Phi, psi and omega in degrees: 000134179275098184292334183294334179283326180282328183219080184299145181297146180291146175292161177304321180296317181291322178299319179296320180294316180298319178299316179299315183288326175299319179297334180268003176085026182244138182293138182295332178297322177294321181296324184287342185272337189235140176287128183288154170266118187265127171245141184238147174218146177237121184223164181271100184263324192285198183302139179089353179283161185267007179091353182290336182301318180298322181289321177296312181300314183291327176296315179294320179298324180299321179288312182297318180300319180294319180296314181295324179295338180259015175104004178073208179249110182059034180084002180253134178285156172264132174249119179264116180252126182241131176244151181267129179231162178246270179279170182304324181297322180290326176292322177297318177298318178299320180300318179295317179297317181301319183278310188282324185257324183266347177081022180294136177260357176204153176247145186223156155061026171290152189231138179098149186296309184293316178297316181297320179296320180293317180290324178298321177299316180292324179299319177296315182295320183273350179060049173234150180286139169255113186254121170071047171300137182273068180211140178249017184295153180300322179300319181286318185290325188256013178297142177265006180293131179283355180263004184249124182231078177290131182266315187291155177293149182280178181298330181296316179292322178295320179298320178300316182293317180293319179297318177299319181295317179297318178297317181296333180270007175081018179286132177237352180216123185224151171252156173238118185249121183229154172249012178286130180290325178258217180291140176263115180297323179296316179296317180296330181283320189265333185300314178299327180288321176297317178300317181295330178271010179061038173251108180292143185220150180228136179267126176240151182231148170231158179234117185298338179275353181232087184304334180298333180291337177296310181297319179299316182293317181295321176297321178295324177297319180290324183281340187275351181064036183281143175274336184207158172226132174265120184259137175233076189234143176284157181306320182294329177291315179296321178299317179294319177301318181291317181301325182269006177079007184290329183287348179261000183287150185286348184289342182296139176298163183291337183240128177238130183239149182215144169287171178280078181242172176296332178293336181300323181295321181293344181281348187308314183261007184257173175056059178298144178077009179243148172279132177243123174252132184221144180283128173256126179257006174223162177298154176301128186294344179250016180290147177261339186275347183253115182305324181298320179293320177297322178297315177301313182301314180296312186286330175296319180294323184275321193238358182217224180221175177295344178295344181282338187269077177199177187294320178292319177298320178297317181293319178295319177299314181297313180299318178294322178297320177299315180297317179298317179297323175297317179299321181294337183268003180272135171252140181085212185295134177269113176211178184299317182298316179294325179292319176302313180298319180295318180292322179298336181270359179301122179222102181053054176280122183268114180256042180090052180090358177240115186266132179235130177222130171246347183290159175076019176075022179296143178287324182228159181286336186218153173251011185296120171216129169235159176253117175272157182226129169256125183289170178300331180278358178094009180266140177272119187271332177196000000 
């Protein structure tokens, strides 16, 4: 008997899909019956990346795996396609490939201001929604594009939370340290609030291409008698500071604060003996009081890995969850245009203790900001 005629071999594309769905706990026979709904993301996986890509990927996988295990969307599985990118131009190219070649009806989880801006430009051109770019830049928050759906709170809300925390800790003199060549959005957001709270502040700058500026800035921190410093630094700048031993110098103030930027992740192993306060734009991933966090923990264990249970994984899970909720609200054909319309109608959608609204011309989907604290001993207190 010629078995190949009765059961033809799966195409490479179908084999890849079946493998993906098996990993998510879904039977391959079910996978073969329904056309997948493709979601795309472009992240920095390769050499030189800071490791956040694995956490982002695993957070998104935890959500997709849970949805597929429950039958997908209208009986159709979700296929999450991830491409590796480097500079913003390569991420923009990936966005086009994801939509034009892979069939993605939405883009998710790009990280960093420049990368997010590049992917947002492509989303507008391709007329697909970009859900939850991991950037708080003014350009992203205040865009009038109907294809852009930022979920996280902007720098203004983060600045309010950080300023309140500094005031509560008795800070009366603070520095703001940036590596931005031009205007620092973080500095512009927080300095007026510090002034209003009667916390005097001074702006200091470093240039990652000029190591001598590191020594100058650290000496200025020591000479200024600052109680705290708000850092607006890229990961590579923090890495260079650490490599040269600058983060261990005694001149640093006892309190270091950071917005929810890509540089915040690089601070984890730096600045020993200092308190670090950082803005969280998602619930703590190991919280027990927030149903969304409990959901992430369960689904990461079943459908992903422990790499998902962290702040980047939580944000990727949340962004994917927002996109899935939009898909569930579509009647009829599932496509990019219908998804945009569904997301535009979001009005106080409760995703397990995390409220998302895009209706009414809101700049961002959420105002959620908490301040996390790493103790001097390196323990995370909240």
